[in-house]
Each structure stands twice: as structure tokens, then as C-alpha cells.
C-alpha positions in Angstrom: 121.7 75.8 91.2 122.3 78.9 89.1 123.2 78.9 85.4 124.2 81.9 83.5 124.2 82.1 79.7 123.8 84.9 77.1 124.5 84.3 73.5 125.8 86.9 71.0 128.5 87.4 68.4 129.6 90.8 69.8 131.4 92.0 72.8 128.5 94.0 74.3 129.6 95.2 77.7 130.8 94.0 81.0 129.0 92.5 83.9 130.4 93.0 87.4 128.9 90.4 89.8 129.5 88.5 93.0 131.4 85.7 91.2 134.5 85.7 88.9 134.2 86.1 85.2 136.1 83.3 83.3 137.6 83.4 79.9 135.9 80.8 77.7 138.0 78.6 75.5 136.5 77.7 72.2 135.2 74.1 71.8 135.6 73.5 75.6 133.2 73.5 78.5 134.2 73.5 82.1 132.8 74.8 85.3 133.2 74.6 89.1 131.5 71.7 90.6 129.4 69.7 88.1 129.6 70.5 84.5 126.7 70.3 82.1 126.3 71.1 78.5 123.1 73.1 77.7 121.0 71.4 75.1 119.9 74.6 73.6 117.2 73.2 71.4 115.5 71.3 74.1 116.2 73.3 77.2 113.1 73.3 79.4 112.0 76.5 81.1 113.4 76.7 84.6 113.6 79.3 87.4 117.3 80.4 87.5 119.3 83.2 89.1 122.4 84.4 87.4 125.6 84.4 89.4 128.3 85.1 86.9 127.6 86.0 83.3 130.1 85.6 80.5 129.5 85.8 76.8 131.9 84.2 74.4 131.7 84.5 70.7 128.9 82.0 69.9 126.8 81.7 66.8 123.6 81.4 68.8 120.3 83.2 69.6 118.4 83.6 72.8 114.7 82.8 72.7 111.9 83.8 75.0 113.6 85.1 78.1 111.2 86.2 80.8 112.4 88.3 83.7 109.6 89.5 86.1 106.8 90.9 83.9 108.8 91.6 80.8 108.6 89.1 77.9 110.4 89.2 74.6 111.5 86.9 71.9 114.5 87.0 69.6 114.5 85.6 66.1 116.9 82.8 65.1 119.8 83.5 62.9 119.0 81.0 60.2 115.2 81.5 59.8 114.3 78.4 61.7 112.6 78.9 65.1 112.5 75.6 67.0 110.2 77.2 69.6 107.8 78.7 67.1 107.7 82.0 68.9 105.3 84.4 67.2 106.2 87.5 69.2 107.7 90.5 67.5 111.4 90.9 67.6 112.5 93.3 70.3 115.9 95.1 70.2 117.7 98.2 71.3 116.7 97.9 75.0 118.9 99.4 77.7 119.5 98.4 81.3 121.0 101.3 83.1 119.8 101.0 86.7 122.2 99.2 89.0 121.7 96.7 91.8 119.0 94.7 89.9 118.4 91.2 91.1 117.7 88.8 88.2 115.2 86.0 88.4 113.3 84.5 85.5 112.4 81.7 83.1 114.6 81.3 80.1 114.4 79.1 77.0 117.7 79.0 75.2 118.3 77.7 71.7 121.4 77.8 69.5 121.3 78.5 65.8 123.8 77.0 63.6 124.8 77.5 60.0 123.1 75.4 57.4 125.5 72.5 57.4 125.8 72.3 61.1 124.9 68.9 62.6 125.2 67.5 66.1 124.8 63.9 67.0 121.9 62.9 69.3 122.7 63.1 73.0 121.2 61.5 76.1 119.4 64.1 78.1 118.3 64.2 81.7 114.9 65.5 82.8 116.2 69.1 82.9 117.2 69.0 79.2 121.0 68.7 79.9 123.3 66.2 78.4 124.4 63.5 80.7 128.1 62.8 80.8 130.8 64.3 78.7 129.6 66.6 75.9 130.4 65.5 72.4 131.6 67.7 69.6 130.0 67.8 66.2 132.2 66.0 63.7 131.0 68.3 60.9 130.8 71.7 62.7 132.7 73.3 65.5 130.4 74.9 67.9 131.4 77.4 70.5 130.7 76.5 74.1 128.9 78.2 76.8 130.7 78.5 80.1 128.9 79.2 83.4 130.2 79.7 86.9 127.4 79.4 89.4 126.6 79.2 93.1 123.5 78.7 95.1 123.3 82.3 96.4 121.7 85.3 94.5 123.8 88.2 93.2 123.7 91.8 92.3 124.8 93.1 88.9 126.1 96.6 89.3 127.2 99.3 86.8 125.6 97.3 83.9 124.5 99.2 80.9 123.5 97.5 77.7 123.1 99.2 74.4 121.8 97.6 71.2 122.6 93.9 71.2 122.0 93.1 67.6 124.1 90.8 65.5 124.0 89.9 61.9 123.1 86.3 62.7 120.6 87.0 65.5 119.8 89.1 68.6 120.2 88.7 72.3 118.2 91.1 74.3 117.8 91.7 78.0 114.7 93.8 78.7 114.4 96.2 81.6 111.2 95.5 83.4 111.8 93.7 86.7 109.1 95.5 88.5 106.8 93.6 90.8 103.4 92.5 89.4 100.6 95.0 89.8 98.3 94.5 92.7 95.1 92.6 92.1 92.8 95.6 92.1 94.8 97.1 89.2 94.6 93.9 87.3 90.8 93.5 87.8 89.1 93.7 84.4 87.8 97.2 83.6 84.6 95.9 82.1 83.7 94.4 85.4 84.6 97.6 87.2 81.9 99.2 85.0 79.5 96.4 85.9 80.1 96.8 89.7 79.6 100.5 89.5 76.3 100.0 87.7 75.4 97.4 90.3 76.1 100.0 93.0 74.0 102.6 91.2 71.0 100.3 91.0 71.4 99.4 94.7 71.0 103.0 95.5 68.2 103.3 93.0 65.9 100.9 94.8 67.0 101.9 98.3 65.9 105.4 97.6 62.7 104.2 96.0 61.4 101.8 98.6 62.2 103.9 101.6 58.9 105.9 101.1 56.8 102.7 101.4 58.1 102.4 105.0 58.4 106.1 105.9 54.9 106.9 104.6 53.3 105.3 107.7 54.8 107.7 110.3 54.6 110.6 107.8 50.8 110.0 107.3 50.3 110.1 111.1 52.3 113.4 111.4 50.6 115.2 108.5 47.2 113.6 108.8 47.1 112.1 105.3 44.2 109.8 104.4 44.5 106.7 102.2 43.8 108.7 99.0 46.6 111.1 99.7 49.0 108.3 100.5 48.1 106.6 97.2 48.7 109.9 95.4 52.1 110.3 96.9 53.1 106.7 96.1 52.1 107.1 92.5 53.7 110.6 92.0 57.1 108.8 91.6 55.9 107.2 88.4 54.9 110.5 86.8 58.6 111.5 86.4 59.8 107.9 86.0 57.5 107.5 83.0 58.7 110.7 81.3 62.4 109.9 81.0 62.5 106.3 79.9 62.6 107.0 76.1 64.3 110.3 76.6 67.0 108.7 78.7 67.6 106.0 76.1 68.0 108.6 73.3 70.3 110.7 75.4 72.5 107.7 76.3 72.7 106.4 72.8 73.8 109.8 71.5 76.1 111.2 74.1 77.1 108.2 76.1 75.9 106.3 79.2 78.4 107.8 81.6 77.0 111.3 81.6 73.4 110.1 81.6 73.7 107.6 84.5 75.8 110.0 86.5 73.2 112.7 86.0 70.5 110.3 87.1 72.2 109.3 90.3 73.0 112.9 91.3 69.5 114.1 90.5 67.6 111.4 92.4 70.0 111.6 95.4 69.3 115.4 95.7 65.6 114.8 95.4 65.7 112.1 98.1 67.6 114.4 100.5 65.1 117.2 99.9 62.0 115.0 100.4 61.6 115.7 104.2 61.9 119.5 103.5 59.3 119.3 100.8 56.9 117.3 103.0 57.0 120.0 105.6 56.6 122.8 103.1 53.4 121.3 101.7 51.8 118.4 99.8 52.3 119.9 96.3 56.0 120.3 96.9 56.3 116.7 98.1 54.5 115.4 95.0 56.8 117.5 92.8 59.9 116.2 94.6 58.8 112.6 94.2 58.2 113.2 90.5 61.6 114.7 90.3 63.1 111.7 91.9 61.3 109.5 89.3 62.9 111.7 86.5 66.3 110.8 87.8 65.7 107.1 88.2 63.9 106.9 84.8 67.2 107.4 82.9 69.1 104.8 84.9 68.1 101.6 83.1 68.5 102.9 79.5 71.9 104.4 80.4 73.1 101.2 82.0 71.9 99.2 79.0 73.8 101.5 76.7 77.0 101.2 78.7 76.9 97.4 79.0 76.2 97.1 75.3 79.6 98.7 74.6 81.6 97.2 77.4 80.4 93.6 77.7 80.9 91.0 75.0 78.0 88.6 74.2 79.7 85.7 76.1 79.3 87.7 79.4 76.1 89.6 78.7 73.6 87.6 80.7 75.7 87.3 83.9 76.7 91.0 83.8 73.1 92.2 83.4 72.0 89.8 86.1 74.5 91.2 88.5 73.5 94.8 87.8 69.7 94.0 88.2 70.4 92.0 91.3 71.6 95.4 92.7 68.0 96.6 92.4 66.8 93.6 94.4 69.4 94.0 97.0 68.6 97.7 97.2 65.0 96.7 98.0 66.3 94.3 100.7 68.5 97.0 102.2 65.9 99.7 102.1 63.2 97.5 103.6 65.5 96.2 106.3 67.2 99.4 107.4 64.4 101.9 107.0 62.4 100.6 110.1 65.6 100.7 112.2 66.5 104.3 111.2 62.9 105.5 111.7 62.8 103.9 115.2 66.1 105.4 116.3 66.4 108.7 114.4 62.9 109.5 113.0 61.5 109.2 109.5 63.6 112.1 107.9 66.8 110.1 108.7 65.9 107.6 106.0 66.0 110.1 103.2 69.0 112.0 104.5 71.2 108.9 105.0 70.1 107.0 101.8 70.4 110.1 99.6 73.9 111.1 100.9 75.3 107.8 99.6 75.0 109.1 96.1 77.9 111.5 96.7 80.2 108.5 97.4 79.1 106.8 94.2 79.5 109.8 91.9 83.1 110.3 93.2 84.0 106.8 92.1 82.0 107.1 88.9 83.8 110.2 87.7 87.2 108.7 88.4 86.7 105.2 87.0 83.8 105.1 84.5 84.0 105.7 80.7 81.2 105.6 78.2 83.0 103.1 75.9 86.3 101.1 75.9 87.8 103.5 73.3 87.6 106.4 75.8 89.4 104.6 78.6 93.1 105.4 78.5 94.0 102.8 81.1 92.3 99.9 79.4 94.8 97.2 78.4 95.2 96.3 74.7 94.3 92.7 75.5 91.0 93.5 77.2 90.1 96.0 74.5 90.6 93.4 71.8 88.4 91.0 73.8 85.6 93.5 74.3 85.7 94.8 70.7 86.0 91.3 69.3 83.1 89.9 71.2 80.7 92.9 71.0 79.1 94.7 68.1 78.9 98.3 67.1 80.5 100.4 69.8 80.1 103.8 68.2 77.3 106.3 69.2 74.4 107.1 67.0 73.4 110.4 65.5 69.7 109.7 64.8 67.1 107.1 65.8 65.4 105.1 63.0 62.0 105.0 64.7 60.1 103.6 61.7 62.6 100.7 61.4 62.5 100.0 65.1 58.8 100.0 65.4 58.4 97.8 62.3 60.2 94.8 63.9 58.1 92.1 65.6 61.0 91.4 67.9 60.7 94.9 69.3 57.0 94.5 70.0 57.6 91.2 71.6 59.9 93.0 74.0 57.4 95.8 74.7 54.5 93.4 75.3 56.5 90.9 77.4 57.9 93.7 79.5 54.4 94.9 80.3 53.3 91.4 81.2 56.3 90.9 83.4 56.2 94.2 85.3 52.5 93.9 86.1 53.2 91.1 88.6 56.6 92.6 89.7 55.2 96.0 90.7 52.3 94.5 92.5 54.7 92.6 94.7 56.8 95.7 95.2 53.9 98.0 96.3 51.3 95.6 97.8 53.1 92.8 99.5 53.4 94.5 102.9 49.6 94.9 102.8 49.1 91.3 101.8 51.3 90.1 104.7 49.4 92.3 107.1 45.8 91.6 105.9 46.0 88.0 104.9 48.9 86.5 106.9 48.2 88.7 110.0 51.9 89.9 110.4 52.5 93.1 112.1 54.4 96.0 110.4 57.8 94.9 111.5 57.3 91.3 110.5 55.8 92.4 107.2 58.9 94.6 106.5 61.3 91.7 107.2 59.3 89.2 105.3 59.2 91.5 102.3 62.9 91.2 102.1 62.8 87.4 101.3 61.4 87.6 97.8 63.9 90.3 96.8 66.8 88.4 98.3 65.7 85.3 96.4 65.6 87.3 93.2 69.1 88.6 93.7 70.4 85.1 94.1 68.5 83.5 91.2 69.2 86.4 88.8 72.9 85.6 89.0 72.3 81.9 88.8 70.3 82.4 85.7 72.9 84.7 84.2 75.6 82.0 84.6 73.4 79.3 83.2 72.5 81.5 80.1 76.1 82.4 79.4 77.2 78.7 79.8 74.5 77.6 77.3 75.7 80.2 74.8 79.3 79.0 75.3 78.2 75.4 74.7 76.8 76.3 71.3 73.2 77.0 72.0 71.8 79.8 69.9 71.1 83.1 71.6 67.5 82.9 70.5 67.0 79.5 72.2 68.7 80.7 75.4 66.6 83.9 75.6 63.4 81.9 75.1 64.3 79.3 77.6 65.2 81.8 80.3 62.2 84.1 79.8 59.8 81.1 79.7 61.1 80.2 83.2 60.7 83.9 84.2 57.0 83.8 83.2 55.8 80.3 83.9 57.6 80.0 87.3 55.8 82.9 88.9 52.5 81.9 87.3 52.7 78.4 88.9 53.7 79.6 92.4 51.0 82.3 92.5 48.3 79.7 91.7 49.5 77.8 94.8 48.9 80.7 97.1 45.1 80.0 97.3 45.9 76.4 98.4 48.4 77.1 101.3 47.2 77.2 104.8 50.2 78.5 106.8 52.0 81.8 106.6 55.3 80.1 106.2 54.1 78.3 103.0 52.7 81.5 101.7 56.0 83.3 102.2 57.8 80.4 100.5 55.5 80.6 97.5 56.2 84.3 97.2 59.9 83.7 97.4 59.8 81.0 94.8 57.7 83.1 92.5 60.1 86.0 92.6 63.1 83.7 92.4 61.9 82.2 89.1 60.9 85.7 87.9 64.5 86.7 88.2 65.4 84.5 85.2 63.9 87.3 83.1 67.2 89.2 83.5 68.8 86.6 81.1 65.7 86.7 78.9 63.9 89.9 77.8 66.3 92.2 79.8 69.3 90.9 77.8 67.5 90.9 74.5 67.7 94.7 73.8 71.4 94.3 73.2 70.9 91.2 71.1 68.5 92.7 68.5 69.9 96.3 68.3 73.1 96.9 70.2 73.5 100.4 68.8 70.1 101.3 70.1 70.1 99.3 73.3 69.2 102.4 75.4 66.3 103.4 73.2 64.9 99.9 73.0 65.0 99.5 76.8 63.4 102.9 77.1 60.6 101.8 74.9 60.0 98.4 76.6 60.5 99.8 80.1 57.9 102.5 79.4 55.4 99.7 78.9 56.7 98.2 82.1 56.2 101.4 84.0 52.7 101.7 82.6 52.1 98.2 83.9 53.2 99.3 87.3 50.9 102.3 87.3 47.8 100.4 86.0 48.6 97.3 88.0 48.9 99.2 91.3 45.7 101.0 90.7 43.8 97.9 89.4 44.9 95.9 92.4 43.2 98.4 94.8 40.1 98.3 92.6 40.0 94.5 92.5 40.4 94.3 96.3 37.4 96.5 96.9 35.2 94.1 95.0 37.1 90.8 95.2 39.9 89.0 96.9 43.7 88.5 96.7 43.1 85.4 94.6 41.5 87.6 91.9 44.6 89.8 92.0 46.9 86.9 91.5 44.7 85.4 88.7 45.1 88.6 86.6 48.9 88.3 87.0 48.9 84.6 86.0 46.9 85.4 82.8 49.4 88.1 81.8 52.3 85.8 82.5 50.9 83.2 80.2 50.1 85.8 77.5 53.7 87.1 77.8 55.0 83.5 77.4 53.1 83.0 74.1 54.1 86.4 72.6 57.8 85.9 73.6 58.1 82.4 72.2 56.4 83.3 68.9 58.0 86.6 68.0 61.3 87.1 70.0 64.7 86.5 68.5 68.3 86.7 69.7 69.6 87.8 66.3 70.4 91.4 65.4 67.5 92.9 63.5 68.4 96.6 63.8 71.8 97.8 62.5 
């Protein structure tokens, strides 16, 4: 059933439709078929299609008409709005394009003069009066006449100018376009998160491919163990240099430029690695250090970007998703490198992985912005949500080093990051050797089994992120949430590493490794989210500081593991990691906070 009704006190144009336009007689309602009187104050929203539209002289107003994606409200004539619509008044809209098909949801209400009164009427479930309409005995009210059929119609040659009356307004808004596709409605802040996720996926793919490719390379170039260790460590020379510099750069000029530079830089260095290896060892070492320079700016730049784009209610899950890109990058690199080497030779690993950066940078330049204020396509609603839920989006001009280094919470971050990364980097660099020497797996099996801990981390990082954000939304303080999540990230790995000396089967050993890394991933909702909590304007610098300590832990931990294994056993290696995990737990719970301490 189709019902047409528009209310105004002016003659505002003509509508030519598929049905006949009838002259309305004042104080009378009639129609073809059944006749209903619109109860204008209580009319429920219904889907309708207009067949014939006629507007008599009625002292009424039209409220909240929604056609397609356009929404507007019209104020009542006497100051009383029975629907309590808070939207601004819209007027002076035009409809000039012909052949438009009208569908929509309409709430209609009549406005009467102050002394108008109508007796109560029995309504059906649609909000219509059942039976014959009754006239007010105190006020004559103009009727609304509708001629309607079941089929749709086209309105042609319709053009509406301003539809403003002294008593109220009746507005039809042009805007019957189809809804935007889902990819255009996807929140822009999560577009940024996914692009950062992809960058970190490439980051670890390009990093771990050397751990597999170094075996055939060492055979081809006759490298000994000392040379292999030197090549593996050369990456950290550059990686260590740009942590703090990258954070300062990102906080001052924006994370888009810095992260884009980093991906392009390390992708080029990855592609040039086989060429440098054939030229000579010094060139290979230099190229690996250059690659470390590019990857060193990635984490501070990403932290700066998310501090501006992500409100606190989504902080943990967004960071967890981005860091899970690192873990999945390790999974992808360790899984595909042996296949590429076997079929195309070891240079193919560097060429194929490095070339993926060109695809990423194309998307990055088109879609990414350093802050919400720079994005011209960001909706006003999403911008309000981001700016209302986050703190301090503007860039900084100088870094207050004395203030930063005077805060115990900052030192809690630095020390905890060192303790955390000691165990993480040992697993990254030494696990293939552990599987081969202790569990007696061959190279292929070692590479495949090395995937499991990283895959577990990718899954549990996101689980931890959702748990942390849920706790915050339930009213838990950010400080409590950060301490809970990081305590799991420390004590979980410590417990499972102590069990390795008691297991007797390779399967149980691999399970302990996977559980250790899975619980370690809760750190993404702990210390890795805390930089934005305590100093959102300096999130890049803070992550640069703490990650510098983390890189040092990787350098010293990797070297110390080799030294320990010469004089001891793998149990001794794991004991050192457990001690540092416990130390980190104590420091974190005594000195960390989720409150902002640096403005």
C-alpha cells in the first residue's frame, strides 16, 4: 500500500505522476479503496512509495523524512516538537532531476494553533485511526488526501524551490543515491591499522629470510661460523642507530613520511643483498646494516601514527593487530624461503620479498595520512570519534628529554622492554639451532616448526588486545589493564621455559615453545601500548627509547647465548631468560602507570 502526503501552507509546484491528482476538499477525507486518516502525531515509520502526491492548504509540518541516504528534519510551527528531533532545520533544497523513484521512511506530524484540540482516537498498529475520522469540535483541521496503488511510480518534471512557510517547513531533499559500497564505508582509522599491519608483515619477511638463505650462501661463498655470525649481527648495527632518530623524526614531521621512507629503504636494501654478496663481504655487511636503518624507523613511526589515529578504547587491539603482522611475517618468511630457495635459488628470496614493498608504497601514498586532520575524505563522524577519544594530535617542535628521562614510568618501559626482548630475540635467532641440535629435526623440519611459535603469537596477540580493550570498556583502569597483560607476557614465558628441561618428547618441547610465545604476545597490550598512555605526543620517541634497549637485548642476548652454549647447556640459556622475565615483572608492576605523565 502506498500513501502520499506532504504538508505545506503554500502552493509549491506540481507533481506529474502515474496516478491522478485530486482536489482536496477542506475538512473531508476520501480515497479510492480503503480510507484512513493519518494520525500525524503518532504515525510510526513505515516503508512507503508515493503514487500520487497532492498538497492542500494544511497548517502542518513534516518531520524526519528519510529518502535513501538523505536525512532531514523540519521544525514544528508552534515550537513543540512531539518527536524531539534535534537535527538542524534544512531548507531551500531543490529537486531538479526527473524520473526519480521515491522510497523512504517518513514520520509525519501535524502542528496546530495553540487552541487546537482533537479528541482521542482508536488507532490500529500502523498508527492510523480505525473507522470514520472525527473532526475536532474546537478547531477545524485541514485533511490530507491520498490516492495510492500498489505499483511504484515515476515523478517527472518536478522542480522544488524553497518550501518555507511562516508556520513551518516541508522539505524534500535530493539524495536518493545508492549507499556507498562497503569498502568506502570501512573506517579510515582501521585502513591505517591494516596498512601498518602490512608494513610489519614485510618487515619481518625481509628480516628472517637471511636466517634461511645464509645456509646455501655460506656454502657458495665458503663462510665460516664467525663470518655467518658477523653477517647476522650486521643488521642490528643499522637497526640500533635509527630507533630514537626515527621516533624524533616521526613526532616532528609525521609518521606517514617516516614509515614510507623505511619501507622503501629496506625493500631496496633487500633487493640489492644478492648483488652485494657477490661483490664482496664488506658490501654485504653494509647492505644488511642499511636494511636495519630502514626497519629501525618502522616501530616509532607506527606508534606515532596510531597515537593520532586510534582512540584509547581501541588502542590495544589495533596495536596487537599491527604487531601480529610481524609474527605472521616471520611465519611467511620461514615457510616460503625454503620453497623459493629449492626451486629458484637463494637470490630469489631477496628479489621476491623486496619487490613486495613497491605494492605497499603505492597503497600507502594513496590512502595514508599522518593524522586525521590531514585526511580530506575522513567523515565528520569518525573524526569526532577519533579526536574525542584520543589525546593531543598535533606534532611537536622539540623533545623535552630531561622531563622524559625523569619519569619512573619511562624507565619502567625501558627496563621491561630489555627484559622482554632478551627472550624474544633468542627465539628468533636460535630456535632453528635448538630444534636441530636438541630435538634432532632436519633443516626443513626445523624451519616448519619455527613457524608454530610465531603463528601462536599472532593469534594470542589479537586475543590479548580484545581482552584489554574489553576490560577498559568495563571500567578497569588503564594502569590495571596494562599491568595485568604485561604480567601474563612475562610470567607465561617464564613458566613454559622452565618446563622444557622436564619434557622428553619433541612434540612436548614444541608445545612448550608455542605456549611460551603465545603468552609472550600479551605484551602487545602491556608495555607496547603503554607509550601512547604515558606520553601520546611523544609516542614515537618513547618507543624509540625503549626499543633501543630491546635491540641491545637482542644483540647481547644473541651473543651471550653462543657464549653460554660453549660452556653450558640450553637449560642455562633458558634460565637466564626466566630470571630477566621475573625482573621485568617486578619493575613493571612497581613503576609503570597507564596515566599520562608527559604532556
